[in-house]
Every structure is written in structure tokens, then in C-alpha cells.
C-alpha positions in Angstrom: 14.3 -4.7 -24.9 13.9 -8.0 -22.9 13.3 -7.7 -19.2 13.7 -10.4 -16.5 10.9 -10.0 -14.0 9.3 -11.6 -11.0 5.6 -11.4 -10.2 4.6 -11.1 -6.5 1.6 -10.5 -4.4 1.0 -9.1 -0.9 -2.5 -10.2 0.3 -3.7 -10.1 -3.3 -2.2 -6.7 -4.2 0.1 -7.8 -7.1 3.3 -6.3 -8.5 5.9 -6.6 -11.2 9.3 -6.8 -9.6 12.5 -5.6 -11.4 16.1 -5.7 -10.3 17.6 -2.4 -11.4 20.6 -2.3 -9.1 22.9 -1.5 -12.0 20.5 1.3 -13.1 20.4 0.0 -16.6 16.6 0.2 -16.9 15.1 3.5 -18.0 11.4 2.7 -18.4 8.9 5.3 -19.6 5.5 5.9 -18.0 3.9 4.2 -21.0 6.2 1.2 -20.7 5.4 0.8 -17.1 1.6 1.0 -17.8 2.0 -1.5 -20.5 3.8 -4.0 -18.2 1.0 -3.6 -15.7 -1.8 -3.9 -18.3 -3.8 -7.1 -17.5 -4.7 -7.7 -21.1 -1.6 -6.6 -23.0 1.1 -7.0 -20.4 2.1 -9.0 -17.3 -0.7 -7.5 -15.3 -0.3 -5.9 -11.9 -1.5 -3.2 -9.5 2.0 -1.6 -9.6 5.7 -2.1 -10.5 8.6 -2.0 -8.1 12.3 -1.5 -8.9 15.3 -2.3 -6.7 17.9 0.5 -7.0 21.1 1.5 -5.1 20.6 3.5 -1.9 21.6 7.1 -1.9 20.6 8.2 1.6 22.0 5.7 4.0 19.7 2.7 3.4 20.6 -0.7 2.0 18.6 -0.1 -1.2 16.1 2.3 -2.7 12.5 1.2 -3.5 11.0 2.9 -6.6 7.2 2.3 -6.8 5.0 3.0 -9.8 1.2 2.7 -9.9 -0.5 0.7 -12.8 -0.9 4.0 -14.7 2.9 4.4 -14.8 3.0 7.3 -12.4 5.5 7.1 -9.5 4.0 7.1 -6.0 5.6 7.7 -2.6 5.0 4.3 -1.0 3.0 1.1 -1.0 2.7 -1.0 2.1 2.0 -4.3 0.5 4.6 -3.5 -2.2 7.2 -2.7 0.6 6.7 -6.2 2.1 7.1 -7.7 -1.4 10.1 -5.5 -2.0 11.8 -6.6 1.2 11.3 -10.3 0.4 12.4 -9.8 -3.2 15.6 -8.1 -2.0 16.1 -11.1 0.4 15.7 -13.5 -2.5 18.3 -11.6 -4.5 20.6 -12.3 -1.5 19.6 -16.0 -1.4 17.5 -15.5 1.7 20.5 -14.7 3.9 19.1 -11.4 5.2 17.1 -10.9 8.5 16.6 -7.2 8.1 16.7 -4.8 5.2 16.4 -0.9 5.2 15.3 0.8 2.1 14.6 4.4 1.0 11.2 5.5 -0.4 9.8 8.9 -1.3 7.9 8.6 2.0 11.0 8.0 4.1 13.1 5.0 5.3 11.3 1.7 5.7 12.7 -1.5 7.3 11.6 -5.1 6.6 12.0 -8.1 8.9 11.3 -11.7 7.7 9.5 -14.5 9.4 9.2 -17.3 6.8 7.0 -16.0 3.9 5.6 -13.3 6.2 7.2 -9.9 6.4 6.9 -7.1 9.0 7.6 -3.6 7.7 8.2 -0.6 9.9 6.4 2.3 8.3 7.2 6.0 8.2 5.4 8.1 10.8 1.8 9.0 9.8 0.8 12.7 9.5 -2.0 14.9 8.6 -4.7 13.2 10.6 -8.1 14.7 10.3 -11.3 13.3 11.8 -15.0 13.5 10.9 -15.2 15.8 7.9 -18.6 15.7 6.2 -18.2 15.7 2.4 -20.7 15.4 -0.5 -19.8 12.3 -2.6 -21.8 10.8 -5.4 -25.1 12.2 -4.1 -24.4 11.3 -0.5 -22.9 13.1 2.5 -20.1 10.9 3.9 -18.3 11.3 7.2 -14.7 11.1 6.1 -11.5 10.7 8.2 -8.1 11.1 6.6 -4.4 10.5 7.3 -1.2 10.2 5.3 0.5 6.9 6.0 3.1 7.3 3.4 0.5 8.2 0.8 -2.8 10.1 1.5 -5.9 8.0 2.5 -9.5 8.8 3.2 -11.4 6.4 5.5 -15.2 6.0 5.8 -16.7 3.6 8.3 -19.9 1.8 7.1 -22.4 -0.7 8.5 -22.6 -2.9 5.4 -19.3 -3.3 3.5 -20.7 -5.7 0.9 -23.1 -3.1 -0.6 -20.7 -0.1 -0.6 -20.4 1.4 -4.1 -16.6 1.3 -3.9 -15.9 2.5 -7.4 -18.4 5.4 -7.3 -17.6 6.6 -3.8 -13.9 5.8 -4.2 -13.6 7.9 -7.4 -15.7 10.7 -5.8 -13.2 10.9 -2.9 -10.2 10.3 -5.0 -10.9 13.4 -7.1 -12.7 15.5 -4.4 -11.8 19.1 -4.1 -10.9 18.5 -0.4 -7.9 16.3 -1.6 -6.7 18.3 -4.5 -4.2 18.6 -6.2 -2.7 15.1 -5.7 -6.0 13.2 -4.8 -6.3 10.5 -2.3 -6.8 6.7 -1.9 -10.3 5.8 -0.5 -11.0 3.2 2.1 -14.3 1.8 3.4 -14.2 0.0 6.7 -16.5 -2.0 9.0 -15.9 -2.9 12.6 -16.0 -6.7 13.1 -15.1 -6.5 16.8 -13.0 -4.2 19.0 -9.5 -4.3 17.4 -10.7 -6.1 14.3 -11.9 -4.5 11.1 -12.6 -5.4 7.5 -11.9 -3.0 4.6 -12.3 -2.3 0.9 -10.0 0.1 -0.9 -10.1 2.2 -4.1 -6.5 3.0 -5.1 -5.3 6.1 -6.7 -3.3 5.3 -9.8 -5.1 2.0 -10.3 -8.4 3.9 -10.4 -10.3 0.9 -9.2 -10.8 -1.3 -6.2 -7.8 -3.6 -5.4 -7.8 -6.7 -3.2 -5.6 -5.1 -0.6 -3.7 -1.9 0.1 -1.1 -1.8 2.9 -1.0 1.9 3.6 -4.8 1.8 3.5 -4.8 -1.0 6.1 -2.6 1.2 8.4 -4.8 4.3 7.8 -8.0 2.3 8.7 -6.4 0.7 11.8 -5.2 4.1 13.1 -8.6 5.7 12.5 -10.2 2.7 14.2 -8.0 3.4 17.2 -8.8 7.1 17.2 -12.5 6.5 17.1 -12.7 3.5 19.6 -9.5 3.4 21.5 -8.7 -0.1 20.1 -5.4 -1.4 21.3 -2.4 -2.3 19.1 -2.2 -4.5 17.1 -5.4 -4.1 15.1 -6.4 -7.0 12.8 -7.4 -6.0 9.3 -9.3 -8.3 6.9 -8.9 -7.3 3.3 -10.9 -8.1 0.2 -8.3 -10.7 -0.9 -9.2 -12.8 2.1 -6.0 -12.3 4.2 -5.9 -10.8 7.7 -2.9 -8.6 8.5 -1.8 -7.0 11.7 -1.1 -3.3 12.2 0.9 -2.3 15.2 1.6 1.2 16.5 2.6 3.3 19.6 0.7 6.4 20.3 3.2 8.9 21.8 0.8 11.8 22.1 -2.7 12.5 21.1 -2.9 11.9 17.3 0.8 11.1 17.0 2.2 7.7 16.3 5.6 5.9 16.1 6.6 2.3 15.6 3.9 1.7 13.0 4.2 -1.8 11.6 2.4 -3.9 9.1 2.8 -7.7 9.2 1.5 -10.1 6.6 2.3 -12.2 3.6 4.5 -11.5 0.6 4.4 -14.3 -2.0 6.2 -15.1 -5.2 3.8 -16.0 -8.0 6.1 -16.6 -11.0 9.3 -15.5 -12.8 9.6 -14.7 -16.5 10.9 -12.5 -19.3 9.0 -10.0 -21.4 9.9 -8.0 -24.5 9.0 -4.3 -24.7 
């Protein structure tokens, strides 16, 4: 089978993009993992398929992690998905709404930048002390489409992201599905930098959109920082997380604004 694909990245979080509007593609978990393999495939943090809408959106977004498992949502992937759909329509769209397992997402376009309106976060928990890799970490958590744990640190450069990230990802507190793990440092009020260990990739990635939103909301919870919060990611980009707090610990109008770039287009044989 020969596939036409596009490669995109959102703030360094990279994806294989497939047009499956005719539902002709039936990829197995192993085939998706092979496409995402950086040595034997195209190489990516995940794979996104455009499919027909079934619940009132314009399209459906199917997102798969690099291990081939389907996940509910991906913030950087959603920005890339929106821009990819726009490209399929010769850049004639200003707004697109698409269905995900985490709910309806909308994307607006400003040049090569995309603003997505996220589903409402839920499950917020603050300041739980958990034993991780021989340390006791103060962990905050929230589901921003997928589950995220957040730990604020003084020195982001020396954080053992893989050890602590894996420890949180598989921790009993987050079973059975596990969690993504984020480590954040306050640069200034309303400005943070983060590093993220992603579930399904099982390693640190250069950026994670839902992780940025989780860290920004926790930063607001802990410090009262106003919207939007600037988030610097390991890939070097700074993105903006906007939100409206409607009641204590409850949020609407959560947005993520940042780049979504095309890298290359090609064909691959499975």
C-alpha cells in the first residue's frame, strides 16, 4: 500500500498527516507505529487522520500516538490538523470545527499561526505529594483533553524528565490510563517555561499543546496570573494560552495560539 502524506510540526511536536476523508485507509496499530518510527519510518510524535464528521462538526480528527495507540486529543496536533484541513481547501477557510474524542475543537487561522478553542478542562487537583523515583514531588493534575500531571521546579535544565516523567506516567495515582507529565518553571508572572514527557511517545517531546494548557491553568491557580499565559517550550517557541475562569477551578474559552508548519510532503509504501 502506498500512502500520500504530509509532515507537519507544531512548536517542534511533529506529526504525519493523512487525508482519509474517503475512509479508504485502515491502518493497524503496528502500521501507525512503523510510520512514526524515526529510524524505519517517516518519524513523528504522532499521526493524524482527517475523516468525515459524524457529530455536527466539519471534520473528525483521529489522533494516534507514536506507539500506534489512539488518544483523545493533542493540542499541537489540533493546530496542525486545522491548518492541514485548510490546505486541503486551498487556504479558503477562516474557521474549522472538528470532532475529537475529547469533544468539539475549533481552529482559526492567522497566517501560519493557528488559534484553537479547546474543550473545557476537568478533574483539577492541586498539591498532591507523590513518591517518584526516590523523591517526593508536589504534583498538580488536570485533564485538558488528555490527563496531565504538573510539577513546578526551580531549575528546569536539571530535571530528570525521563525518570520523573515515566514515574508519574505509570504511577498508581493515575492508573489505569496513565498521565502525561510536565515540569514547569516560572519565568515571570504570566510567563512560564515547560518540559513534557508524553504518554504514548514514552519520552520527552519538544512541545505538547495540552500540556501547555495544563501548566498555564495550574500557574493561574497557584499565582492568580492573568490570561493569556505565555508558555516557552523546549523546541524554542513561545505560545499563548487564553482562558476565562467562570467559577473557582472552572474554565471556559480555553485557547492555544501558536505555529503550525508544513515540513514536507511525500509518499511511503507500507
